[in-house]
N, C-alpha and C positions, 0 to 999 in steps of 0.2 A: 693299135690304131687301125681301124679298117678303112676309114675314109681317107682319101688322098689329101694331104696337107699342102696348101698353096700360100700360106701366110707369108713366107719369104718372098715369093714372086709378087704377091699382092701388095706388100708394103715396101719392098726394097728392090724389086726386079729391075727397074730402070736405073736406080742409083747405084746398087751394088749387086749386079747380076750373078757373079760367081758365089758370093755369100748366100744369096737367095737360093741358088741351085743346091748348094751344100746343105742348107737348112731343110729344103723340101725333099730332095732326092736321097741324101745320105742320112742325115739325122732322123727325119721322120719316115722316109721311104725305105731305109735299110735297117737302121739300129732299132727304132721303135717297132718295126715290122717283124723282128726276130722273136717270135712267140715261143719258139722251141726252148729257149734258154731262160727267158724272163718274161713274165706276163705283164700286161699293161698296168694292173693295180700296183705291182711291185715297182715298175718303172716310174709310175706317178709318185709313189711314196718316196722313192729315192730322189726324184727330181725336186719335189717340194722340200725335202730335207736339204738338198744342196742349195737351192735358191734362198731358203731362210738363212742358212749358214753364211752365204755371201752377202745377205742383205739386198737381194735383187728384187726389190718391191714392185717394179714395173712388170716383171714376168710372173710373179707369184700368183696374182689373181687368175690368170689363164690356166696355169698348171694346177692350182688348187681346185678350180672348177673341173678340170679334166680328171683329177684324182677322184673327185666326187662322182663324176660320170663313170669312172672305172671301178667304183665300189668302195672308196674310202668313206666310211661313215663319220658323222659329226663327232661322236665320242672318240674315235680313233684319231681324227685330226687334232682334237683338243689334247689328247694324251701325247701325241707326237710333239706338238708345240711346247707343252709343259715340260716334257723330257728334255727337249733341245734347249730350253731356257737355261738350264744348268751348264750346258756345254758351249753355247754360242752367245749367250748374254740375255739378260732380262729385257733390255730395251728392244731387242730383235723379237722376242716373244710377244711383247706388247704390240709391235707393228704387225706381226703375223696374225695375232688374234683379231685385230681390226679387219684384216682381209678375210679371215675365216668367217667372221660374223656376217660379212657381206655375201660370201659364197653360200654359207649354210643357212642364212636367214634366221628365222625364229623356230627352226626345227627343234623339237623336244627330244 
């Protein structure tokens, strides 16, 4: 991630300032910024996998869109969700596919 993330402060800064700072400065400012050990595409792929596994549907659209921005192609997202269906559950795959359809639209 090259742009500075301020979502924590924007959405929770007044309500939960410590959490907002950890989100923006540590998670996105340090962990995601460590390109020497893991690139953004791989971080996105891993994050999408984790969110789908947990059933974190509120966070999945943002991170799936970020994965697309970081180079995850539609066919790769479809293959990831299909693969995970056998490990995390068919209903979770259905939910993830609905989000993926919104993110990737009608791309062929």
